[in-house]
C-alpha positions as CSV (number, residue, x, y, z in Angstrom):
1,M,-0.1,-0.1,0.1
2,K,1.1,3.5,-0.9
3,A,2.0,5.6,2.3
4,T,0.3,8.8,2.3
5,V,1.1,12.1,4.4
6,P,-1.8,14.2,5.6
7,I,-1.8,17.8,4.0
8,A,-2.1,19.3,7.2
9,A,1.2,17.6,8.2
10,V,3.1,18.8,5.3
11,V,1.9,22.4,6.0
12,T,3.0,22.2,9.7
13,L,6.5,21.1,8.6
14,L,6.8,23.4,6.1
15,A,5.6,26.1,8.6
16,C,8.2,25.1,11.1
17,G,11.3,25.4,8.7
18,G,13.0,28.6,7.3
19,P,12.9,32.1,8.8
20,P,10.2,33.0,11.2
21,R,7.4,35.4,10.6
22,L,7.9,38.9,11.4
23,A,5.2,41.4,12.8
24,P,6.2,44.4,10.3
25,A,7.4,47.5,12.2
26,A,5.5,50.5,12.0
27,P,6.7,53.2,9.2
28,E,7.4,55.6,12.0
29,V,10.0,53.3,13.6
30,R,11.4,51.3,10.7
31,D,14.3,53.6,10.1
32,E,15.3,53.4,14.0
33,A,14.8,49.6,13.8
34,L,17.1,49.3,10.8
35,A,19.8,51.5,12.4
36,R,19.8,49.2,15.3
37,C,20.3,46.2,13.0
38,L,23.0,47.7,11.2
39,G,24.6,48.9,14.6
40,V,26.0,45.2,15.3
41,F,28.4,45.5,12.6
42,P,31.4,47.5,12.5
43,A,31.6,50.7,10.4
44,P,34.2,50.3,7.6
45,D,36.8,50.3,6.8
46,F,38.8,48.7,9.7
47,R,41.7,46.1,10.6
48,A,40.6,43.9,13.4
49,V,42.3,40.9,15.1
50,H,40.6,37.9,16.8
51,S,41.6,34.8,18.7
52,I,39.7,32.0,17.2
53,A,38.8,28.6,19.2
54,A,37.4,26.2,16.5
55,A,35.6,23.0,17.0
56,L,35.9,21.3,13.6
57,P,34.3,18.3,12.0
58,G,35.4,14.9,13.2
59,G,36.0,16.4,16.6
60,A,39.2,18.2,16.1
61,T,39.8,21.4,17.8
62,G,42.2,24.3,17.3
63,V,43.0,27.8,18.3
64,F,44.2,30.5,15.7
65,L,44.3,34.1,15.1
66,G,42.3,35.8,12.6
67,V,43.3,39.2,10.9
68,S,40.8,40.7,8.8
69,A,40.4,44.1,7.1
70,T,37.8,45.6,4.9
71,S,38.2,48.0,1.8
72,D,36.2,50.1,-0.5
73,G,33.6,51.2,2.1
74,G,33.1,47.6,3.3
75,R,32.6,46.2,0.0
76,S,35.5,43.9,0.0
77,F,37.9,42.3,2.6
78,R,41.0,40.3,3.1
79,G,41.3,37.7,5.7
80,N,44.3,35.8,7.2
81,L,44.1,32.8,9.6
82,L,47.4,32.4,11.5
83,S,48.9,29.9,13.8
84,L,49.7,31.4,17.2
85,E,53.2,31.4,16.3
86,G,52.4,33.9,13.6
87,M,52.6,31.6,10.5
88,V,50.0,32.7,7.6
89,L,47.9,29.3,6.9
90,V,45.2,30.9,4.9
91,D,45.4,34.2,3.0
92,I,41.9,35.2,1.0
93,E,40.7,38.3,-0.6
94,W,36.8,38.5,-1.2
95,S,34.8,41.0,-3.4
96,P,31.5,41.0,-5.2
97,E,33.4,40.1,-8.3
98,G,34.6,36.8,-6.4
99,L,37.0,35.2,-4.2
100,V,40.9,35.1,-4.4
101,V,43.0,32.6,-2.5
102,H,46.4,34.0,-2.2
103,R,47.9,31.3,0.2
104,A,46.2,27.8,1.7
105,L,48.7,25.4,3.6
106,P,47.5,21.9,4.0
107,P,45.5,20.7,5.6
108,L,43.5,23.9,5.2
109,D,43.7,23.8,1.4
110,G,41.0,21.3,1.0
111,E,37.9,21.9,-1.4
112,G,35.6,24.6,-0.1
113,F,37.7,25.6,2.9
114,A,38.5,29.0,1.5
115,A,35.0,29.6,0.3
116,G,33.7,28.7,3.6
117,M,36.0,31.0,5.5
118,A,34.9,33.9,3.0
119,A,31.5,33.1,4.0
120,D,31.9,33.1,7.5
121,M,34.0,36.4,7.4
122,R,31.1,38.1,5.6
123,L,28.6,36.9,7.9
124,L,30.5,38.1,10.9
125,L,31.9,41.4,9.7
126,L,30.0,43.0,6.6
127,R,26.8,44.7,6.9
128,P,24.2,43.5,4.4
129,S,23.9,45.4,1.2
130,G,20.9,46.9,-0.3
131,T,17.7,47.5,1.4
132,P,16.1,44.8,3.7
133,R,12.9,43.2,2.4
134,E,11.5,43.2,5.9
135,V,11.8,45.1,9.2
136,G,9.8,44.1,12.1
137,E,9.8,41.8,15.3
138,D,9.9,38.2,15.8
139,G,8.1,36.0,18.5
140,D,10.4,36.8,21.2
141,G,10.2,40.4,20.9
142,R,13.3,41.0,19.0
143,V,13.8,43.7,16.4
144,V,14.7,42.0,13.1
145,C,15.9,43.0,9.7
146,R,15.6,40.6,6.8
147,W,17.7,40.8,3.5
148,V,17.6,38.4,0.4
149,R,20.8,37.8,-1.3
150,G,21.2,37.6,-5.0
151,D,21.6,33.8,-4.7
152,G,18.2,33.6,-2.9
153,A,19.8,33.1,0.5
154,I,18.1,35.0,3.6
155,Q,19.8,36.8,6.2
156,D,18.2,37.9,9.3
157,V,19.9,40.2,11.8
158,G,18.0,40.2,15.2
159,V,18.7,42.6,18.0
160,A,17.4,42.0,21.8
161,V,15.3,44.8,23.1
162,A,17.6,44.9,26.1
163,G,21.1,43.5,27.1
164,G,22.8,44.2,23.9
165,E,23.0,40.7,22.4
166,W,22.3,40.1,18.6
167,T,22.0,37.3,16.2
168,T,22.7,36.8,12.6
169,T,21.3,33.8,10.7
170,L,21.5,32.8,7.3
171,W,19.2,30.5,5.4
172,D,20.1,29.1,2.1
173,A,17.6,29.4,-0.9
174,R,15.6,26.0,0.2
175,G,14.9,27.7,3.7
176,V,17.6,25.6,5.3
177,E,19.6,27.2,8.1
178,S,23.3,27.0,7.3
179,R,25.1,29.7,9.7
180,R,24.0,31.4,13.1
181,V,26.1,34.1,14.9
182,R,25.7,35.2,18.4
183,G,27.3,38.4,19.4
184,S,27.6,39.6,23.1
185,G,29.8,41.7,25.3
186,S,30.6,45.4,25.0
187,A,31.3,46.7,21.7
188,R,34.5,48.5,20.8
189,D,34.4,50.6,17.4
190,G,31.2,48.6,16.7
191,F,32.6,45.2,17.3
192,A,31.2,42.7,19.8
193,S,33.6,41.4,22.2
194,R,32.6,37.8,21.7
195,M,31.0,36.1,18.8
196,E,30.1,32.7,18.3
197,L,29.4,31.2,14.8
198,T,27.6,27.8,14.2
199,A,27.8,26.0,10.8
200,S,25.0,23.5,10.4
201,G,25.2,20.6,7.8
202,E,27.3,17.4,7.3
203,N,30.4,19.3,7.9
204,A,29.2,20.9,11.0
205,Y,31.6,23.4,12.9
206,S,31.6,26.2,15.5
207,L,34.0,28.9,16.0
208,V,34.4,31.2,19.1
209,L,35.9,34.7,18.3
210,E,37.1,37.1,21.1
211,L,38.2,40.5,20.0
212,V,41.9,41.1,20.5
213,E,42.4,44.7,18.9
214,V,40.7,46.9,16.2
215,E,41.6,50.0,14.4
216,A,40.2,52.1,11.7
217,S,42.0,51.6,8.4
218,G,42.0,53.4,5.1
219,V,43.1,50.4,3.1
220,G,42.3,46.8,2.9
221,A,44.0,43.9,4.8
222,G,47.9,43.8,4.0
223,G,47.7,47.4,2.6
224,V,48.0,48.4,-0.8
225,S,50.9,46.1,-2.0
226,G,48.6,43.0,-1.2
227,E,51.2,41.6,1.3
228,P,50.0,39.0,3.9
229,V,48.9,40.8,7.0
230,A,51.5,40.1,9.8
231,A,50.3,38.7,13.0
232,P,50.1,41.2,16.1
């Protein structure tokens, strides 16, 4: 006998997945709500150093330094992943035109690692571009701004009414959550003192970033010459 699934169950299942419904913000407070969402991201251009504790697929763990810097008013960035001794393990550069891998040492030269690193940095550090599709409140009373990217992915930025904590959540075009960031702690120049990123899926992993230093920068990571960024 062919199994059947009640339509109501399918509707319920679909309703549970993907981004939550938002109660639209009133027109008179929409701009203020949007400013709160954008306020969780640092103003470009900057150079920042983080310590990174990573829990990787397969149970491996590691501690690294991350050096990042934006250029072109936050449209592009360069990022280095370094050992604690200061060796540059991965050096990437991202812009809307694409990703350039300047360096990737084994075992971090595997397929997709640089692209995943760029996706993480984009979610952690760059303000979403364009106008949000929705601005409102979720069921927990948080202010939420929702952007739809060119590839159909959806990015929500949610800010708690009190306490200063915020989240950024990314769903793919199918509505499946792929990454979530939680930021907390007193901000320095727009940076949360602590950020936790969780990536879902077959190769799930998590990162805990602690801010070490940050400074305004007029050029991208590595300066105009494109030399790798040195460890602090």
